[in-house]
N, C-alpha and C positions, 0 to 999 in steps of 0.2 A: 250330856243329858243327866237329869237328876233321877234319884231313885223313884220319886213320885211319877216321873214320866215313864220309866220302865214298868212300874206297876200298872199304869193306865194302858200301856201297850199290851201287856199280858192279859189284862182284864178284857179289853175290847176283842183281842184275838180269841180268847176263850169263847166269847159270845158268838163270834163268827163261826167258830168250829161247831158250837152247839146247833145253830140253825142250819148250817150246811149239812151236818151229819143227820139231823132229823129228816130233812128233805131226802137225802140220798138213801137212807136206810128204810124209812117208812113210806116214802113216796115212790121209791124205785125198786129197791131190793125186795121188799115185802110184796110189792105188786107183781114183780117177775115170778116170785115163788108161788103166788096164787094162780097166775095165768101166764105161764112162760111164753107161749107162742103169740097169744093175743097182745101181750105187752110189747114184745119185740117188733111185731109186724105193724101194730096200730099206733103205738106210742113210742116210736124210736127216738123222736126228738126229746121226749122226757127222759128216756134212758140215757141219752147223751148228756143231758143237763145234769143227771145224777152222777155220771162219771166225772164231769167237771167239778161238781160239788165235793166229791171225794178228793179230787186234786187240791181243791181249796183247803180242805181240812189238813192235808199234808203240809201245804205251805205255811199255814198258820200254826201248825204243831211245831214247826221249826222256829217260827217267830216267838211262840210262847217259851220254848226251850231257851232261846237266846235271852229273852227279856227276864226270865226268872234267874238265869245265870248272872246277869248283870245286877239284878236286884239283890241277890243273896250271895254274891261272889266271895264274901269273906268267910262263909261257912265251909268247912272242909268237905262236906258231902255234896256241895253244889255241882262240882264238875262231874262226878259220876251220875248224879241225878240228871244233868243235862244230857249226858251221853246215852243213858238208857232211854230217854224220851226221843232222842235222835234215832236210835236203833228202831224204835217203834215206828217213827215216821218213814224211815227207809223201807222197812218191811211192808208197811201199808202201801207205799208207792209201788212196790213190786206186785202186791196183791191186785191193785187196780188194773194191771195188764190183762187180767182174765175177763174183765167186763166188756171191753170193745170186741173181744172174740165172741162173746155171747150174741152180739148183734149179727154175727155172720152165720149163726146156726139156724137150722130150719125145723128142728124137732124139740119137743119139750125136754126130752132126756139130755140132749146135747147142751141146751141152754142151762138147765139146772146143774149140769156138770161144771160149767164155767163158774156159776154162782158158788158152787161148793168149793171149787179151787180158791176163789176169792175169799170166802169165809174162813177156810182152813189156814191160809197164809196170814190173814188178818188176826186170826186167833193166836197164832204164834207171836205176832207183834204185840198183842195185848199182854202177854206174859211179861215182856220187858217194860211195857207201860205200867204194869202193876208194880214192878220194882221201883220205877220212877216215883209213883205215888207214895210208896212206903218211905222213900228217902225224902220226898217233898214234905211229908208230914213231920218228919224229924227236923228238917231244915226250917220249916215255918215256925214250929214251936208254939206260937199263939197267933190268933185265938185257938185255945186248946181244943175246943170242940171241933173246929174245922180240921185241925191237924189230926185228931183221932179218926175222924171220918175218912180222911184221905188215906191214912195208914190202913184202916180196915178195908177200904175199897181196893187198895193195892194188893193186899193179901188175897182178897176174894178173886181178883182178876187172875192172879197166879194160880190159885187153887182150881179155878174153873178151867183154865187152859190144861192143866195137868189132868183134871178129871175127864176132859174130852178124850184124851189119849190113853188113860189108864182104865177107864170103866167101859167095858163092852156094851153095857146097858145104860149108857149116859142118858139116852133119850127118856128113860123112866124118871129121871131126876132133873131134867132140863129146866122145868119151871122153878124148882127150888133154887138151883144154882143161879138162874136169871135174877131172882129176887135178891139173893145174897150179894150179887154183884151190883145190881141196879140201885138198890136203896142207898147204901153208903156212897156210891159213886155220884148219884144225882145230888144228894145233900152236900157232900164234901166239895165236889167240883163247882157246882153252881154257887155255893156259899163262898168259895174261894174267889170266883170271878167277881162277885159283888164286893167282897172285901178288898180285892185289888183295886177296883175302881173307886171305892169310897175312902179307904184308909191305907191301902198299901203304900209302902215307901215313906210313910210319915214317921215311922219309928224303926229302930233296929230290930232285926229278927232275933228270937230267943235262941 
């Protein structure tokens, strides 16, 4: 396969991850958080679909890691970059185990506990994902703006994870940290997905 093919595979996989994650997070996790018992008892099928959507994100996270490795394999940071993304995918896969258990719970407290377990394990995975983005920004090189946004997003992911564990009053600053992570991540990763589909693989990485 050519570099152009690897770029397209990575770009398409990124978009699959985006849509699956949006459904799983906002259509399922947020709904459970707002109405734990009602969501589990009345919308069990949707919750199960959300679990599958999370599994899809893990699968295509691995595909993206492989495709980016093949696309930028001549860069010395590509192998560690791939391994950090694979670590994130593996930890995310472990986190998903908590969600089927939520379906077996009968009280709001027990359901929310399983969601908390899922979020905590995933949060640890995002630390390694942040390192991946930092390395990816360096590997990509150009377009410079996308590379910068990726690196900033990576730093913010790592900082946010550390803040969760270091700040006893993290909840007081949660909205600030969310913005610091979301803005560069959305711009950087979505721009990268578009670039991979449109131009990726046409020229050597910087």
